[in-house]
TORDO-937564 format. One record per residue: residue number from 0; residue in three letters; x, y, z of N, C-alpha, C in turn. Coordinates in nm, 3 decimals. Layout:
BEGIN
vexse:kevex:nx:ny:nz:cax:cay:caz:cx:cy:cz
NUM:ALA:X:Y:Z:X:Y:Z:X:Y:Z
...
This chain:
BEGIN
vexse:kevex:nx:ny:nz:cax:cay:caz:cx:cy:cz
0:MET:-1.432:-3.228:-2.287:-1.515:-3.262:-2.173:-1.428:-3.255:-2.048
1:LYS:-1.486:-3.205:-1.944:-1.417:-3.197:-1.815:-1.455:-3.319:-1.729
2:VAL:-1.372:-3.349:-1.632:-1.395:-3.462:-1.542:-1.533:-3.453:-1.478
3:GLU:-1.571:-3.335:-1.431:-1.701:-3.320:-1.364:-1.817:-3.346:-1.459
4:GLU:-1.802:-3.309:-1.586:-1.908:-3.337:-1.684:-1.923:-3.487:-1.704
5:PHE:-1.810:-3.559:-1.714:-1.813:-3.704:-1.728:-1.883:-3.765:-1.607
6:ARG:-1.846:-3.720:-1.488:-1.905:-3.771:-1.364:-2.057:-3.748:-1.364
7:GLN:-2.101:-3.627:-1.397:-2.244:-3.596:-1.398:-2.320:-3.680:-1.499
8:LEU:-2.261:-3.700:-1.617:-2.327:-3.785:-1.717:-2.339:-3.928:-1.669
9:ALA:-2.232:-3.980:-1.610:-2.235:-4.118:-1.559:-2.342:-4.133:-1.451
10:LEU:-2.348:-4.038:-1.361:-2.443:-4.047:-1.250:-2.587:-4.015:-1.292
11:SER:-2.606:-3.961:-1.410:-2.741:-3.933:-1.459:-2.811:-4.058:-1.511
12:LEU:-2.736:-4.166:-1.530:-2.795:-4.291:-1.577:-2.868:-4.360:-1.462
13:ALA:-2.983:-4.415:-1.491:-3.072:-4.472:-1.388:-3.000:-4.574:-1.299
14:GLY:-2.999:-4.546:-1.170:-2.941:-4.639:-1.073:-2.789:-4.637:-1.065
15:ALA:-2.724:-4.549:-1.139:-2.577:-4.543:-1.135:-2.531:-4.485:-1.002
16:ILE:-2.423:-4.542:-0.951:-2.363:-4.494:-0.827:-2.213:-4.473:-0.847
17:GLU:-2.156:-4.385:-0.767:-2.011:-4.366:-0.771:-1.950:-4.443:-0.656
18:SER:-1.840:-4.509:-0.685:-1.765:-4.584:-0.586:-1.617:-4.562:-0.617
19:ALA:-1.532:-4.653:-0.574:-1.390:-4.643:-0.605:-1.331:-4.782:-0.617
20:HIS:-1.231:-4.793:-0.702:-1.163:-4.919:-0.726:-1.017:-4.886:-0.757
21:MET:-0.926:-4.945:-0.684:-0.783:-4.922:-0.704:-0.750:-4.773:-0.703
22:ASN:-0.808:-4.701:-0.608:-0.784:-4.558:-0.588:-0.830:-4.469:-0.703
23:HIS:-0.927:-4.517:-0.781:-0.985:-4.438:-0.889:-1.135:-4.435:-0.872
24:PRO:-1.199:-4.319:-0.894:-1.345:-4.315:-0.892:-1.400:-4.406:-1.002
25:ASP:-1.505:-4.481:-0.969:-1.570:-4.561:-1.072:-1.720:-4.544:-1.062
26:PHE:-1.788:-4.592:-1.165:-1.933:-4.580:-1.174:-1.989:-4.718:-1.201
27:ARG:-2.092:-4.754:-1.122:-2.146:-4.890:-1.124:-2.297:-4.886:-1.145
28:ALA:-2.347:-4.996:-1.201:-2.491:-5.009:-1.224:-2.526:-5.156:-1.232
29:GLY:-2.655:-5.184:-1.224:-2.705:-5.320:-1.237:-2.748:-5.378:-1.105
30:LYS:-2.803:-5.500:-1.112:-2.851:-5.569:-0.991:-2.738:-5.594:-0.893
31:LYS:-2.626:-5.644:-0.942:-2.504:-5.655:-0.862:-2.413:-5.548:-0.922
32:PRO:-2.411:-5.431:-0.864:-2.348:-5.317:-0.932:-2.210:-5.348:-0.989
33:LYS:-2.203:-5.342:-1.121:-2.079:-5.368:-1.194:-2.026:-5.237:-1.250
34:ILE:-1.895:-5.228:-1.257:-1.830:-5.108:-1.310:-1.858:-5.095:-1.460
35:PHE:-1.909:-4.977:-1.499:-1.925:-4.949:-1.642:-1.833:-4.836:-1.687
36:ALA:-1.777:-4.760:-1.593:-1.686:-4.651:-1.628:-1.601:-4.615:-1.508
37:SER:-1.491:-4.547:-1.535:-1.406:-4.498:-1.427:-1.332:-4.373:-1.474
38:LEU:-1.271:-4.306:-1.379:-1.193:-4.184:-1.406:-1.049:-4.203:-1.359
39:GLY:-0.957:-4.130:-1.423:-0.822:-4.120:-1.371:-0.725:-4.227:-1.412
40:LYS:-0.754:-4.302:-1.516:-0.662:-4.405:-1.560:-0.641:-4.389:-1.709
41:PRO:-0.525:-4.366:-1.761:-0.395:-4.371:-1.695:-0.358:-4.246:-1.615
42:ASP:-0.426:-4.132:-1.640:-0.404:-4.015:-1.555:-0.532:-3.932:-1.550
43:VAL:-0.527:-3.816:-1.486:-0.648:-3.737:-1.458:-0.721:-3.688:-1.583
44:GLU:-0.659:-3.689:-1.698:-0.724:-3.644:-1.820:-0.796:-3.756:-1.895
45:TRP:-0.798:-3.874:-1.836:-0.856:-3.991:-1.903:-0.970:-4.052:-1.823
46:ALA:-1.059:-4.118:-1.895:-1.166:-4.197:-1.835:-1.165:-4.332:-1.906
47:MET:-1.244:-4.425:-1.854:-1.256:-4.558:-1.913:-1.403:-4.594:-1.920
48:VAL:-1.441:-4.662:-2.029:-1.575:-4.718:-2.043:-1.562:-4.866:-2.081
49:LYS:-1.657:-4.946:-2.032:-1.655:-5.091:-2.059:-1.741:-5.118:-2.183
50:LEU:-1.674:-5.131:-2.297:-1.741:-5.159:-2.422:-1.720:-5.305:-2.461
51:THR:-1.790:-5.349:-2.562:-1.759:-5.478:-2.623:-1.643:-5.455:-2.719
52:PRO:-1.570:-5.560:-2.756:-1.463:-5.540:-2.854:-1.515:-5.481:-2.986
53:GLU:-1.635:-5.520:-3.025:-1.692:-5.468:-3.150:-1.724:-5.318:-3.138
54:GLN:-1.783:-5.279:-3.027:-1.811:-5.137:-3.003:-1.681:-5.058:-3.001
55:GLN:-1.581:-5.114:-2.935:-1.452:-5.048:-2.925:-1.394:-5.021:-3.064
56:GLN:-1.399:-5.119:-3.151:-1.343:-5.103:-3.286:-1.413:-4.992:-3.364
57:VAL:-1.545:-4.984:-3.352:-1.621:-4.879:-3.419:-1.579:-4.742:-3.369
58:LEU:-1.568:-4.726:-3.236:-1.533:-4.595:-3.180:-1.387:-4.558:-3.208
59:LEU:-1.298:-4.656:-3.205:-1.157:-4.629:-3.238:-1.146:-4.578:-3.381
60:ALA:-1.220:-4.639:-3.472:-1.215:-4.597:-3.612:-1.279:-4.460:-3.633
61:SER:-1.383:-4.431:-3.554:-1.456:-4.305:-3.574:-1.385:-4.185:-3.512
62:ASP:-1.311:-4.206:-3.404:-1.249:-4.092:-3.335:-1.122:-4.133:-3.262
63:PRO:-1.013:-4.157:-3.337:-0.888:-4.203:-3.273:-0.821:-4.100:-3.182
64:ASP:-0.863:-3.972:-3.190:-0.808:-3.871:-3.100:-0.871:-3.879:-2.961
65:VAL:-0.984:-3.947:-2.951:-1.056:-3.960:-2.824:-1.037:-4.098:-2.763
66:PHE:-1.053:-4.201:-2.844:-1.058:-4.338:-2.794:-0.929:-4.414:-2.818
67:GLN:-0.892:-4.498:-2.719:-0.784:-4.594:-2.735:-0.811:-4.712:-2.643
68:PRO:-0.771:-4.832:-2.685:-0.793:-4.948:-2.598:-0.711:-4.936:-2.471
69:CYS:-0.766:-4.985:-2.361:-0.686:-4.997:-2.239:-0.575:-5.097:-2.266
70:SER:-0.474:-5.098:-2.184:-0.358:-5.184:-2.209:-0.390:-5.331:-2.180
71:GLY:-0.320:-5.417:-2.249:-0.324:-5.560:-2.224:-0.458:-5.627:-2.251
72:ALA:-0.485:-5.730:-2.170:-0.606:-5.811:-2.186:-0.732:-5.729:-2.166
73:TRP:-0.726:-5.625:-2.081:-0.844:-5.541:-2.060:-0.887:-5.476:-2.191
74:GLY:-0.791:-5.422:-2.262:-0.821:-5.359:-2.390:-0.874:-5.458:-2.492
75:GLU:-0.821:-5.580:-2.490:-0.869:-5.683:-2.582:-1.014:-5.721:-2.553
76:ARG:-1.057:-5.704:-2.429:-1.195:-5.735:-2.390:-1.291:-5.620:-2.418
77:GLY:-1.240:-5.506:-2.463:-1.326:-5.393:-2.497:-1.313:-5.273:-2.406
78:TYR:-1.241:-5.286:-2.296:-1.224:-5.172:-2.207:-1.150:-5.063:-2.285
79:THR:-1.207:-4.942:-2.282:-1.161:-4.836:-2.370:-1.140:-4.706:-2.294
80:ASN:-1.024:-4.644:-2.318:-0.995:-4.513:-2.257:-1.047:-4.402:-2.347
81:LEU:-1.092:-4.293:-2.282:-1.133:-4.170:-2.351:-1.042:-4.059:-2.303
82:TYR:-0.987:-3.984:-2.396:-0.908:-3.867:-2.362:-1.004:-3.751:-2.347
83:LEU:-1.033:-3.714:-2.222:-1.139:-3.618:-2.193:-1.122:-3.482:-2.260
84:PRO:-1.001:-3.422:-2.266:-0.991:-3.291:-2.330:-1.035:-3.290:-2.478
85:SER:-1.030:-3.404:-2.545:-1.071:-3.412:-2.686:-1.213:-3.466:-2.704
86:THR:-1.280:-3.500:-2.595:-1.411:-3.564:-2.602:-1.523:-3.461:-2.600
87:LYS:-1.607:-3.462:-2.703:-1.727:-3.379:-2.703:-1.827:-3.442:-2.607
88:LYS:-1.908:-3.359:-2.544:-2.005:-3.408:-2.447:-2.097:-3.514:-2.508
89:SER:-2.142:-3.494:-2.629:-2.232:-3.590:-2.694:-2.164:-3.725:-2.716
90:VAL:-2.036:-3.724:-2.745:-1.960:-3.849:-2.766:-1.940:-3.919:-2.633
91:GLY:-1.905:-3.844:-2.529:-1.890:-3.903:-2.396:-2.020:-3.963:-2.346
92:LYS:-2.129:-3.894:-2.370:-2.261:-3.944:-2.329:-2.294:-4.074:-2.401
93:MET:-2.268:-4.080:-2.531:-2.294:-4.201:-2.608:-2.210:-4.319:-2.557
94:ALA:-2.081:-4.295:-2.532:-1.994:-4.402:-2.484:-2.038:-4.451:-2.346
95:LEU:-2.076:-4.359:-2.258:-2.126:-4.398:-2.125:-2.254:-4.479:-2.136
96:GLN:-2.343:-4.438:-2.224:-2.469:-4.510:-2.242:-2.443:-4.653:-2.290
97:MET:-2.352:-4.668:-2.384:-2.318:-4.802:-2.434:-2.262:-4.888:-2.321
98:ALA:-2.169:-4.833:-2.244:-2.106:-4.907:-2.135:-2.210:-4.945:-2.028
99:TYR:-2.296:-4.850:-1.996:-2.402:-4.873:-1.898:-2.493:-4.988:-1.943
100:GLU:-2.534:-4.985:-2.068:-2.621:-5.091:-2.121:-2.549:-5.225:-2.123
101:ASN:-2.418:-5.224:-2.148:-2.342:-5.349:-2.148:-2.347:-5.416:-2.011
102:VAL:-2.330:-5.340:-1.903:-2.328:-5.404:-1.771:-2.467:-5.431:-1.717
103:THR:-2.565:-5.350:-1.753:-2.701:-5.373:-1.700:-2.772:-5.485:-1.775
104:SER:-2.723:-5.522:-1.891:-2.788:-5.631:-1.966:-2.724:-5.767:-1.937
105:GLU:-2.616:-5.769:-1.859:-2.547:-5.895:-1.827:-2.629:-5.980:-1.733
């Protein structure tokens, strides 16, 4: 998956907007727009999705070449990095949908 494909998928979700946080593009949704995904962390080939710890464990087990926990406490809370060059579009779309639903249901 390319960065632009990830961006387009994120923005295709109802009410999603692009913003920036700590010099990285991010994607927000919900009544008080909360970040559900971002690009460029730890570098330009990576993205992040806000999963639950349980969702994270399932995805890590299913595709360790794509998914890895973010570092530190963020990773323990479910924040998960995706290695975009190894991510199939269908997998990226599924992870974005999960993250989007996590923040819009809060």
